[in-house]
SEFIZA-3560 file (N, C-alpha, C; in Angstrom, 3 decimals):
REM SEFIZA-3560
<numar><xx>199.191</xx><yy>20.156</yy><zz>116.829</zz><atom>N</atom></numar>
<numar><xx>199.522</xx><yy>21.284</yy><zz>117.745</zz><atom>CA</atom></numar>
<numar><xx>198.802</xx><yy>21.146</yy><zz>118.994</zz><atom>C</atom></numar>
<numar><xx>197.665</xx><yy>20.484</yy><zz>118.952</zz><atom>N</atom></numar>
<numar><xx>196.938</xx><yy>20.356</yy><zz>120.231</zz><atom>CA</atom></numar>
<numar><xx>197.725</xx><yy>19.615</yy><zz>121.282</zz><atom>C</atom></numar>
<numar><xx>198.412</xx><yy>18.513</yy><zz>120.795</zz><atom>N</atom></numar>
<numar><xx>199.190</xx><yy>17.743</yy><zz>121.868</zz><atom>CA</atom></numar>
<numar><xx>200.684</xx><yy>18.285</yy><zz>122.019</zz><atom>C</atom></numar>
<numar><xx>201.093</xx><yy>19.216</yy><zz>121.233</zz><atom>N</atom></numar>
<numar><xx>202.406</xx><yy>19.848</yy><zz>121.303</zz><atom>CA</atom></numar>
<numar><xx>202.247</xx><yy>21.353</yy><zz>121.163</zz><atom>C</atom></numar>
<numar><xx>201.745</xx><yy>22.006</yy><zz>122.198</zz><atom>N</atom></numar>
<numar><xx>201.507</xx><yy>23.473</yy><zz>122.042</zz><atom>CA</atom></numar>
<numar><xx>202.690</xx><yy>24.364</yy><zz>121.771</zz><atom>C</atom></numar>
<numar><xx>202.382</xx><yy>25.636</yy><zz>121.211</zz><atom>N</atom></numar>
<numar><xx>203.518</xx><yy>26.519</yy><zz>121.041</zz><atom>CA</atom></numar>
<numar><xx>203.182</xx><yy>27.834</yy><zz>121.713</zz><atom>C</atom></numar>
<numar><xx>204.128</xx><yy>28.556</yy><zz>122.022</zz><atom>N</atom></numar>
<numar><xx>203.769</xx><yy>29.780</yy><zz>122.682</zz><atom>CA</atom></numar>
<numar><xx>205.073</xx><yy>30.599</yy><zz>123.129</zz><atom>C</atom></numar>
<numar><xx>204.830</xx><yy>31.565</yy><zz>123.883</zz><atom>N</atom></numar>
<numar><xx>205.841</xx><yy>32.435</yy><zz>124.395</zz><atom>CA</atom></numar>
<numar><xx>206.968</xx><yy>31.875</yy><zz>125.246</zz><atom>C</atom></numar>
<numar><xx>206.486</xx><yy>30.922</yy><zz>126.167</zz><atom>N</atom></numar>
<numar><xx>207.355</xx><yy>30.281</yy><zz>127.132</zz><atom>CA</atom></numar>
<numar><xx>208.398</xx><yy>29.552</yy><zz>126.394</zz><atom>C</atom></numar>
<numar><xx>208.094</xx><yy>28.803</yy><zz>125.320</zz><atom>N</atom></numar>
<numar><xx>209.121</xx><yy>27.982</yy><zz>124.532</zz><atom>CA</atom></numar>
<numar><xx>210.021</xx><yy>28.818</yy><zz>123.716</zz><atom>C</atom></numar>
<numar><xx>209.658</xx><yy>30.067</yy><zz>123.500</zz><atom>N</atom></numar>
<numar><xx>210.383</xx><yy>30.927</yy><zz>122.694</zz><atom>CA</atom></numar>
<numar><xx>211.487</xx><yy>31.778</yy><zz>123.505</zz><atom>C</atom></numar>
<numar><xx>210.952</xx><yy>32.284</yy><zz>124.570</zz><atom>N</atom></numar>
<numar><xx>211.853</xx><yy>33.284</yy><zz>125.383</zz><atom>CA</atom></numar>
<numar><xx>212.041</xx><yy>32.777</yy><zz>126.741</zz><atom>C</atom></numar>
<numar><xx>211.363</xx><yy>31.801</yy><zz>127.324</zz><atom>N</atom></numar>
<numar><xx>211.678</xx><yy>31.262</yy><zz>128.505</zz><atom>CA</atom></numar>
<numar><xx>212.267</xx><yy>29.955</yy><zz>128.501</zz><atom>C</atom></numar>
<numar><xx>212.483</xx><yy>29.241</yy><zz>129.508</zz><atom>N</atom></numar>
<numar><xx>213.205</xx><yy>27.929</yy><zz>129.557</zz><atom>CA</atom></numar>
<numar><xx>212.179</xx><yy>26.948</yy><zz>129.546</zz><atom>C</atom></numar>
<numar><xx>210.962</xx><yy>27.042</yy><zz>128.935</zz><atom>N</atom></numar>
<numar><xx>209.950</xx><yy>25.985</yy><zz>128.874</zz><atom>CA</atom></numar>
<numar><xx>210.215</xx><yy>25.092</yy><zz>127.760</zz><atom>C</atom></numar>
<numar><xx>210.248</xx><yy>23.818</yy><zz>128.071</zz><atom>N</atom></numar>
<numar><xx>210.589</xx><yy>22.836</yy><zz>127.037</zz><atom>CA</atom></numar>
<numar><xx>209.398</xx><yy>21.882</yy><zz>126.630</zz><atom>C</atom></numar>
<numar><xx>208.081</xx><yy>22.341</yy><zz>127.198</zz><atom>N</atom></numar>
<numar><xx>207.044</xx><yy>21.550</yy><zz>126.880</zz><atom>CA</atom></numar>
<numar><xx>206.369</xx><yy>21.609</yy><zz>125.653</zz><atom>C</atom></numar>
<numar><xx>206.799</xx><yy>22.644</yy><zz>124.885</zz><atom>N</atom></numar>
<numar><xx>206.208</xx><yy>22.995</yy><zz>123.656</zz><atom>CA</atom></numar>
<numar><xx>207.161</xx><yy>23.437</yy><zz>122.555</zz><atom>C</atom></numar>
<numar><xx>206.619</xx><yy>24.146</yy><zz>121.525</zz><atom>N</atom></numar>
<numar><xx>207.470</xx><yy>24.556</yy><zz>120.439</zz><atom>CA</atom></numar>
<numar><xx>207.184</xx><yy>25.995</yy><zz>120.264</zz><atom>C</atom></numar>
<numar><xx>207.601</xx><yy>26.581</yy><zz>119.154</zz><atom>N</atom></numar>
<numar><xx>207.222</xx><yy>27.995</yy><zz>118.898</zz><atom>CA</atom></numar>
<numar><xx>207.195</xx><yy>28.061</yy><zz>117.309</zz><atom>C</atom></numar>
<numar><xx>206.610</xx><yy>29.204</yy><zz>116.889</zz><atom>N</atom></numar>
<numar><xx>206.482</xx><yy>29.382</yy><zz>115.426</zz><atom>CA</atom></numar>
<numar><xx>207.849</xx><yy>29.261</yy><zz>114.670</zz><atom>C</atom></numar>
<numar><xx>208.922</xx><yy>29.736</yy><zz>115.163</zz><atom>N</atom></numar>
<numar><xx>210.207</xx><yy>29.660</yy><zz>114.492</zz><atom>CA</atom></numar>
<numar><xx>210.623</xx><yy>28.255</yy><zz>114.292</zz><atom>C</atom></numar>
<numar><xx>210.404</xx><yy>27.436</yy><zz>115.227</zz><atom>N</atom></numar>
<numar><xx>210.728</xx><yy>25.990</yy><zz>115.098</zz><atom>CA</atom></numar>
<numar><xx>209.852</xx><yy>25.295</yy><zz>114.141</zz><atom>C</atom></numar>
<numar><xx>208.561</xx><yy>25.666</yy><zz>114.051</zz><atom>N</atom></numar>
<numar><xx>207.778</xx><yy>25.157</yy><zz>113.133</zz><atom>CA</atom></numar>
<numar><xx>208.213</xx><yy>25.504</yy><zz>111.687</zz><atom>C</atom></numar>
<numar><xx>208.559</xx><yy>26.741</yy><zz>111.538</zz><atom>N</atom></numar>
<numar><xx>209.198</xx><yy>27.155</yy><zz>110.221</zz><atom>CA</atom></numar>
<numar><xx>210.548</xx><yy>26.347</yy><zz>109.862</zz><atom>C</atom></numar>
<numar><xx>211.329</xx><yy>26.124</yy><zz>110.907</zz><atom>N</atom></numar>
<numar><xx>212.652</xx><yy>25.393</yy><zz>110.632</zz><atom>CA</atom></numar>
<numar><xx>212.240</xx><yy>23.910</yy><zz>110.320</zz><atom>C</atom></numar>
<numar><xx>211.226</xx><yy>23.349</yy><zz>110.876</zz><atom>N</atom></numar>
<numar><xx>210.852</xx><yy>21.993</yy><zz>110.544</zz><atom>CA</atom></numar>
<numar><xx>210.305</xx><yy>21.849</yy><zz>109.204</zz><atom>C</atom></numar>
<numar><xx>209.626</xx><yy>22.752</yy><zz>108.848</zz><atom>N</atom></numar>
<numar><xx>208.988</xx><yy>22.872</yy><zz>107.479</zz><atom>CA</atom></numar>
<numar><xx>210.131</xx><yy>23.012</yy><zz>106.299</zz><atom>C</atom></numar>
<numar><xx>211.034</xx><yy>23.964</yy><zz>106.700</zz><atom>N</atom></numar>
<numar><xx>212.139</xx><yy>24.192</yy><zz>105.867</zz><atom>CA</atom></numar>
<numar><xx>212.974</xx><yy>22.877</yy><zz>105.567</zz><atom>C</atom></numar>
<numar><xx>213.297</xx><yy>22.306</yy><zz>106.709</zz><atom>N</atom></numar>
<numar><xx>214.093</xx><yy>21.008</yy><zz>106.542</zz><atom>CA</atom></numar>
<numar><xx>213.334</xx><yy>20.055</yy><zz>105.846</zz><atom>C</atom></numar>
<numar><xx>212.121</xx><yy>19.794</yy><zz>106.176</zz><atom>N</atom></numar>
<numar><xx>211.375</xx><yy>18.818</yy><zz>105.359</zz><atom>CA</atom></numar>
<numar><xx>211.325</xx><yy>19.131</yy><zz>103.865</zz><atom>C</atom></numar>
<numar><xx>211.095</xx><yy>20.287</yy><zz>103.578</zz><atom>N</atom></numar>
<numar><xx>211.022</xx><yy>20.716</yy><zz>102.146</zz><atom>CA</atom></numar>
<numar><xx>212.308</xx><yy>20.419</yy><zz>101.501</zz><atom>C</atom></numar>
<numar><xx>213.352</xx><yy>20.801</yy><zz>102.061</zz><atom>N</atom></numar>
<numar><xx>214.735</xx><yy>20.600</yy><zz>101.509</zz><atom>CA</atom></numar>
<numar><xx>214.990</xx><yy>19.101</yy><zz>101.309</zz><atom>C</atom></numar>
<numar><xx>214.607</xx><yy>18.275</yy><zz>102.360</zz><atom>N</atom></numar>
<numar><xx>214.865</xx><yy>16.798</yy><zz>102.297</zz><atom>CA</atom></numar>
<numar><xx>214.066</xx><yy>16.257</yy><zz>101.162</zz><atom>C</atom></numar>
<numar><xx>212.822</xx><yy>16.611</yy><zz>100.944</zz><atom>N</atom></numar>
<numar><xx>212.093</xx><yy>16.030</yy><zz>99.842</zz><atom>CA</atom></numar>
<numar><xx>212.588</xx><yy>16.383</yy><zz>98.401</zz><atom>C</atom></numar>
<numar><xx>213.068</xx><yy>17.773</yy><zz>98.407</zz><atom>N</atom></numar>
<numar><xx>213.605</xx><yy>18.118</yy><zz>97.131</zz><atom>CA</atom></numar>
<numar><xx>214.919</xx><yy>17.623</yy><zz>96.843</zz><atom>C</atom></numar>
<numar><xx>215.761</xx><yy>17.163</yy><zz>97.826</zz><atom>N</atom></numar>
<numar><xx>217.108</xx><yy>16.562</yy><zz>97.645</zz><atom>CA</atom></numar>
<numar><xx>216.791</xx><yy>15.164</yy><zz>97.188</zz><atom>C</atom></numar>
<numar><xx>215.827</xx><yy>14.406</yy><zz>97.862</zz><atom>N</atom></numar>
<numar><xx>215.498</xx><yy>13.112</yy><zz>97.455</zz><atom>CA</atom></numar>
<numar><xx>214.908</xx><yy>12.951</yy><zz>96.086</zz><atom>C</atom></numar>
<numar><xx>214.154</xx><yy>13.861</yy><zz>95.702</zz><atom>N</atom></numar>
<numar><xx>213.687</xx><yy>13.854</yy><zz>94.167</zz><atom>CA</atom></numar>
<numar><xx>214.882</xx><yy>14.126</yy><zz>93.257</zz><atom>C</atom></numar>
<numar><xx>215.826</xx><yy>15.056</yy><zz>93.565</zz><atom>N</atom></numar>
<numar><xx>216.942</xx><yy>15.236</yy><zz>92.696</zz><atom>CA</atom></numar>
<numar><xx>217.806</xx><yy>14.099</yy><zz>92.651</zz><atom>C</atom></numar>
<numar><xx>217.990</xx><yy>13.334</yy><zz>93.691</zz><atom>N</atom></numar>
<numar><xx>218.799</xx><yy>12.067</yy><zz>93.739</zz><atom>CA</atom></numar>
<numar><xx>218.135</xx><yy>11.039</yy><zz>92.775</zz><atom>C</atom></numar>
<numar><xx>216.751</xx><yy>10.924</yy><zz>93.058</zz><atom>N</atom></numar>
<numar><xx>216.013</xx><yy>9.932</yy><zz>92.161</zz><atom>CA</atom></numar>
<numar><xx>216.203</xx><yy>10.200</yy><zz>90.717</zz><atom>C</atom></numar>
<numar><xx>215.973</xx><yy>11.489</yy><zz>90.325</zz><atom>N</atom></numar>
<numar><xx>216.234</xx><yy>11.763</yy><zz>88.989</zz><atom>CA</atom></numar>
<numar><xx>217.565</xx><yy>11.646</yy><zz>88.443</zz><atom>C</atom></numar>
<numar><xx>218.517</xx><yy>11.724</yy><zz>89.359</zz><atom>N</atom></numar>
<numar><xx>219.886</xx><yy>11.405</yy><zz>88.794</zz><atom>CA</atom></numar>
<numar><xx>220.308</xx><yy>9.946</yy><zz>88.857</zz><atom>C</atom></numar>
<numar><xx>219.316</xx><yy>9.100</yy><zz>89.327</zz><atom>N</atom></numar>
<numar><xx>219.468</xx><yy>7.763</yy><zz>89.326</zz><atom>CA</atom></numar>
<numar><xx>220.030</xx><yy>7.175</yy><zz>90.576</zz><atom>C</atom></numar>
<numar><xx>220.011</xx><yy>7.869</yy><zz>91.686</zz><atom>N</atom></numar>
<numar><xx>220.545</xx><yy>7.426</yy><zz>92.864</zz><atom>CA</atom></numar>
<numar><xx>219.402</xx><yy>7.353</yy><zz>94.002</zz><atom>C</atom></numar>
<numar><xx>219.148</xx><yy>6.153</yy><zz>94.506</zz><atom>N</atom></numar>
<numar><xx>218.201</xx><yy>6.015</yy><zz>95.509</zz><atom>CA</atom></numar>
<numar><xx>218.784</xx><yy>6.307</yy><zz>96.904</zz><atom>C</atom></numar>
<numar><xx>218.070</xx><yy>7.033</yy><zz>97.752</zz><atom>N</atom></numar>
<numar><xx>218.694</xx><yy>7.439</yy><zz>99.038</zz><atom>CA</atom></numar>
<numar><xx>218.279</xx><yy>6.418</yy><zz>99.968</zz><atom>C</atom></numar>
<numar><xx>219.226</xx><yy>6.034</yy><zz>100.942</zz><atom>N</atom></numar>
<numar><xx>218.909</xx><yy>5.051</yy><zz>102.054</zz><atom>CA</atom></numar>
<numar><xx>218.232</xx><yy>5.845</yy><zz>103.255</zz><atom>C</atom></numar>
<numar><xx>218.927</xx><yy>7.118</yy><zz>103.430</zz><atom>N</atom></numar>
<numar><xx>218.434</xx><yy>7.899</yy><zz>104.554</zz><atom>CA</atom></numar>
<numar><xx>218.918</xx><yy>9.361</yy><zz>104.343</zz><atom>C</atom></numar>
<numar><xx>217.949</xx><yy>10.345</yy><zz>104.700</zz><atom>N</atom></numar>
<numar><xx>218.360</xx><yy>11.604</yy><zz>104.719</zz><atom>CA</atom></numar>
<numar><xx>217.892</xx><yy>12.217</yy><zz>106.156</zz><atom>C</atom></numar>
<numar><xx>218.719</xx><yy>12.952</yy><zz>106.695</zz><atom>N</atom></numar>
<numar><xx>218.441</xx><yy>13.654</yy><zz>107.900</zz><atom>CA</atom></numar>
<numar><xx>218.879</xx><yy>15.187</yy><zz>107.770</zz><atom>C</atom></numar>
<numar><xx>217.854</xx><yy>15.964</yy><zz>107.870</zz><atom>N</atom></numar>
<numar><xx>218.093</xx><yy>17.415</yy><zz>107.744</zz><atom>CA</atom></numar>
<numar><xx>217.635</xx><yy>18.129</yy><zz>108.972</zz><atom>C</atom></numar>
<numar><xx>218.513</xx><yy>18.896</yy><zz>109.509</zz><atom>N</atom></numar>
<numar><xx>218.285</xx><yy>19.710</yy><zz>110.772</zz><atom>CA</atom></numar>
<numar><xx>218.343</xx><yy>21.189</yy><zz>110.291</zz><atom>C</atom></numar>
<numar><xx>217.435</xx><yy>21.950</yy><zz>110.908</zz><atom>N</atom></numar>
<numar><xx>217.431</xx><yy>23.405</yy><zz>110.704</zz><atom>CA</atom></numar>
<numar><xx>217.572</xx><yy>24.121</yy><zz>112.002</zz><atom>C</atom></numar>
<numar><xx>218.429</xx><yy>25.171</yy><zz>112.020</zz><atom>N</atom></numar>
<numar><xx>218.688</xx><yy>25.959</yy><zz>113.128</zz><atom>CA</atom></numar>
<numar><xx>218.268</xx><yy>27.366</yy><zz>112.703</zz><atom>C</atom></numar>
<numar><xx>217.388</xx><yy>27.998</yy><zz>113.469</zz><atom>N</atom></numar>
<numar><xx>216.764</xx><yy>29.191</yy><zz>113.260</zz><atom>CA</atom></numar>
<numar><xx>217.428</xx><yy>30.403</yy><zz>114.184</zz><atom>C</atom></numar>
<numar><xx>217.821</xx><yy>31.498</yy><zz>113.624</zz><atom>N</atom></numar>
<numar><xx>218.276</xx><yy>32.529</yy><zz>114.415</zz><atom>CA</atom></numar>
<numar><xx>217.202</xx><yy>33.557</yy><zz>114.462</zz><atom>C</atom></numar>
<numar><xx>216.761</xx><yy>33.921</yy><zz>115.643</zz><atom>N</atom></numar>
<numar><xx>215.749</xx><yy>35.022</yy><zz>115.846</zz><atom>CA</atom></numar>
<numar><xx>216.493</xx><yy>36.065</yy><zz>116.501</zz><atom>C</atom></numar>
<numar><xx>216.414</xx><yy>37.228</yy><zz>115.924</zz><atom>N</atom></numar>
<numar><xx>217.097</xx><yy>38.476</yy><zz>116.399</zz><atom>CA</atom></numar>
<numar><xx>216.148</xx><yy>39.684</yy><zz>116.737</zz><atom>C</atom></numar>
<numar><xx>216.328</xx><yy>40.435</yy><zz>117.748</zz><atom>N</atom></numar>
<numar><xx>215.617</xx><yy>41.486</yy><zz>118.069</zz><atom>CA</atom></numar>
<numar><xx>215.849</xx><yy>42.541</yy><zz>116.912</zz><atom>C</atom></numar>
<numar><xx>214.785</xx><yy>43.171</yy><zz>116.587</zz><atom>N</atom></numar>
<numar><xx>214.776</xx><yy>44.265</yy><zz>115.491</zz><atom>CA</atom></numar>
<numar><xx>213.797</xx><yy>45.350</yy><zz>115.850</zz><atom>C</atom></numar>
<numar><xx>214.186</xx><yy>46.424</yy><zz>116.267</zz><atom>N</atom></numar>
<numar><xx>213.243</xx><yy>47.481</yy><zz>116.752</zz><atom>CA</atom></numar>
<numar><xx>212.464</xx><yy>47.022</yy><zz>117.884</zz><atom>C</atom></numar>
<numar><xx>211.178</xx><yy>47.056</yy><zz>117.755</zz><atom>N</atom></numar>
<numar><xx>210.272</xx><yy>46.558</yy><zz>118.809</zz><atom>CA</atom></numar>
<numar><xx>209.771</xx><yy>45.139</yy><zz>118.560</zz><atom>C</atom></numar>
<numar><xx>210.282</xx><yy>44.562</yy><zz>117.643</zz><atom>N</atom></numar>
<numar><xx>209.877</xx><yy>43.138</yy><zz>117.322</zz><atom>CA</atom></numar>
<numar><xx>211.100</xx><yy>42.258</yy><zz>117.106</zz><atom>C</atom></numar>
<numar><xx>210.822</xx><yy>41.198</yy><zz>116.249</zz><atom>N</atom></numar>
<numar><xx>211.990</xx><yy>40.198</yy><zz>116.077</zz><atom>CA</atom></numar>
<numar><xx>211.797</xx><yy>39.854</yy><zz>114.672</zz><atom>C</atom></numar>
<numar><xx>212.891</xx><yy>39.257</yy><zz>114.167</zz><atom>N</atom></numar>
<numar><xx>212.954</xx><yy>38.762</yy><zz>112.746</zz><atom>CA</atom></numar>
<numar><xx>213.873</xx><yy>37.489</yy><zz>112.847</zz><atom>C</atom></numar>
<numar><xx>213.529</xx><yy>36.587</yy><zz>111.777</zz><atom>N</atom></numar>
<numar><xx>214.351</xx><yy>35.534</yy><zz>111.474</zz><atom>CA</atom></numar>
<numar><xx>215.442</xx><yy>36.027</yy><zz>110.376</zz><atom>C</atom></numar>
<numar><xx>216.656</xx><yy>36.043</yy><zz>110.845</zz><atom>N</atom></numar>
<numar><xx>217.595</xx><yy>36.512</yy><zz>109.801</zz><atom>CA</atom></numar>
<numar><xx>218.462</xx><yy>35.416</yy><zz>109.265</zz><atom>C</atom></numar>
<numar><xx>218.304</xx><yy>34.122</yy><zz>109.724</zz><atom>N</atom></numar>
<numar><xx>219.056</xx><yy>33.104</yy><zz>109.283</zz><atom>CA</atom></numar>
<numar><xx>218.381</xx><yy>31.745</yy><zz>109.659</zz><atom>C</atom></numar>
<numar><xx>218.423</xx><yy>30.892</yy><zz>108.642</zz><atom>N</atom></numar>
<numar><xx>218.130</xx><yy>29.498</yy><zz>108.815</zz><atom>CA</atom></numar>
<numar><xx>219.185</xx><yy>28.767</yy><zz>108.327</zz><atom>C</atom></numar>
<numar><xx>219.935</xx><yy>27.890</yy><zz>109.099</zz><atom>N</atom></numar>
<numar><xx>221.044</xx><yy>27.057</yy><zz>108.585</zz><atom>CA</atom></numar>
<numar><xx>220.555</xx><yy>25.522</yy><zz>108.532</zz><atom>C</atom></numar>
<numar><xx>220.664</xx><yy>25.009</yy><zz>107.465</zz><atom>N</atom></numar>
<numar><xx>220.355</xx><yy>23.514</yy><zz>107.261</zz><atom>CA</atom></numar>
<numar><xx>221.615</xx><yy>22.708</yy><zz>107.289</zz><atom>C</atom></numar>
<numar><xx>221.530</xx><yy>21.526</yy><zz>107.951</zz><atom>N</atom></numar>
<numar><xx>222.659</xx><yy>20.603</yy><zz>108.061</zz><atom>CA</atom></numar>
<numar><xx>222.098</xx><yy>19.242</yy><zz>107.588</zz><atom>C</atom></numar>
<numar><xx>222.595</xx><yy>18.667</yy><zz>106.497</zz><atom>N</atom></numar>
<numar><xx>221.926</xx><yy>17.436</yy><zz>106.176</zz><atom>CA</atom></numar>
<numar><xx>223.035</xx><yy>16.329</yy><zz>106.149</zz><atom>C</atom></numar>
<numar><xx>222.614</xx><yy>15.164</yy><zz>106.527</zz><atom>N</atom></numar>
<numar><xx>223.539</xx><yy>13.839</yy><zz>106.356</zz><atom>CA</atom></numar>
<numar><xx>222.506</xx><yy>12.933</yy><zz>105.603</zz><atom>C</atom></numar>
<numar><xx>223.209</xx><yy>12.344</yy><zz>104.654</zz><atom>N</atom></numar>
<numar><xx>222.473</xx><yy>11.410</yy><zz>103.848</zz><atom>CA</atom></numar>
<numar><xx>223.345</xx><yy>10.186</yy><zz>103.469</zz><atom>C</atom></numar>
<numar><xx>222.610</xx><yy>9.116</yy><zz>103.369</zz><atom>N</atom></numar>
<numar><xx>223.312</xx><yy>7.820</yy><zz>102.874</zz><atom>CA</atom></numar>
<numar><xx>222.633</xx><yy>7.559</yy><zz>101.422</zz><atom>C</atom></numar>
<numar><xx>223.669</xx><yy>7.602</yy><zz>100.401</zz><atom>N</atom></numar>
<numar><xx>223.225</xx><yy>7.310</yy><zz>99.162</zz><atom>CA</atom></numar>
<numar><xx>224.289</xx><yy>6.285</yy><zz>98.453</zz><atom>C</atom></numar>
<numar><xx>223.818</xx><yy>5.135</yy><zz>98.482</zz><atom>N</atom></numar>
<numar><xx>224.711</xx><yy>4.050</yy><zz>97.955</zz><atom>CA</atom></numar>
<numar><xx>225.057</xx><yy>4.264</yy><zz>96.504</zz><atom>C</atom></numar>
<numar><xx>226.355</xx><yy>4.057</yy><zz>96.212</zz><atom>N</atom></numar>
<numar><xx>226.810</xx><yy>4.185</yy><zz>94.799</zz><atom>CA</atom></numar>
<numar><xx>227.203</xx><yy>5.421</yy><zz>94.203</zz><atom>C</atom></numar>
<numar><xx>227.244</xx><yy>6.441</yy><zz>95.125</zz><atom>N</atom></numar>
<numar><xx>227.565</xx><yy>7.868</yy><zz>94.740</zz><atom>CA</atom></numar>
<numar><xx>228.935</xx><yy>8.250</yy><zz>95.390</zz><atom>C</atom></numar>
<numar><xx>229.794</xx><yy>8.905</yy><zz>94.530</zz><atom>N</atom></numar>
<numar><xx>231.114</xx><yy>9.445</yy><zz>95.100</zz><atom>CA</atom></numar>
<numar><xx>231.012</xx><yy>10.937</yy><zz>95.385</zz><atom>C</atom></numar>
<numar><xx>231.934</xx><yy>11.562</yy><zz>95.988</zz><atom>N</atom></numar>
<numar><xx>231.962</xx><yy>13.022</yy><zz>96.283</zz><atom>CA</atom></numar>
<numar><xx>231.739</xx><yy>13.792</yy><zz>95.092</zz><atom>C</atom></numar>
<numar><xx>232.340</xx><yy>13.521</yy><zz>93.974</zz><atom>N</atom></numar>
<numar><xx>232.170</xx><yy>14.274</yy><zz>92.800</zz><atom>CA</atom></numar>
<numar><xx>230.855</xx><yy>14.337</yy><zz>92.232</zz><atom>C</atom></numar>
<numar><xx>230.274</xx><yy>13.160</yy><zz>92.254</zz><atom>N</atom></numar>
<numar><xx>228.802</xx><yy>13.004</yy><zz>91.747</zz><atom>CA</atom></numar>
<numar><xx>227.850</xx><yy>13.686</yy><zz>92.820</zz><atom>C</atom></numar>
<numar><xx>228.126</xx><yy>13.603</yy><zz>93.962</zz><atom>N</atom></numar>
<numar><xx>227.309</xx><yy>14.190</yy><zz>95.108</zz><atom>CA</atom></numar>
<numar><xx>227.334</xx><yy>15.814</yy><zz>94.835</zz><atom>C</atom></numar>
<numar><xx>228.662</xx><yy>16.324</yy><zz>94.619</zz><atom>N</atom></numar>
<numar><xx>228.724</xx><yy>17.818</yy><zz>94.554</zz><atom>CA</atom></numar>
<numar><xx>227.986</xx><yy>18.214</yy><zz>93.310</zz><atom>C</atom></numar>
//
């Protein structure tokens, strides 16, 4: 975080030089989901070639503060040898 600071400007202004706590939570959520999905595939006998998970956080005003009311995960994965039924 020393090289990629976070703060108010990246949250509410148009400052693109850093990140903010919500983006850090989103990154952690996506990383955790990706690891869990990879382990589940391994346990089912399917090796993953690639997994890309992106998280979108919605920050809404609530009273005098803000809250995260939604995190949406979108994942794309390449899993050789698996069909849609097995994937589901």
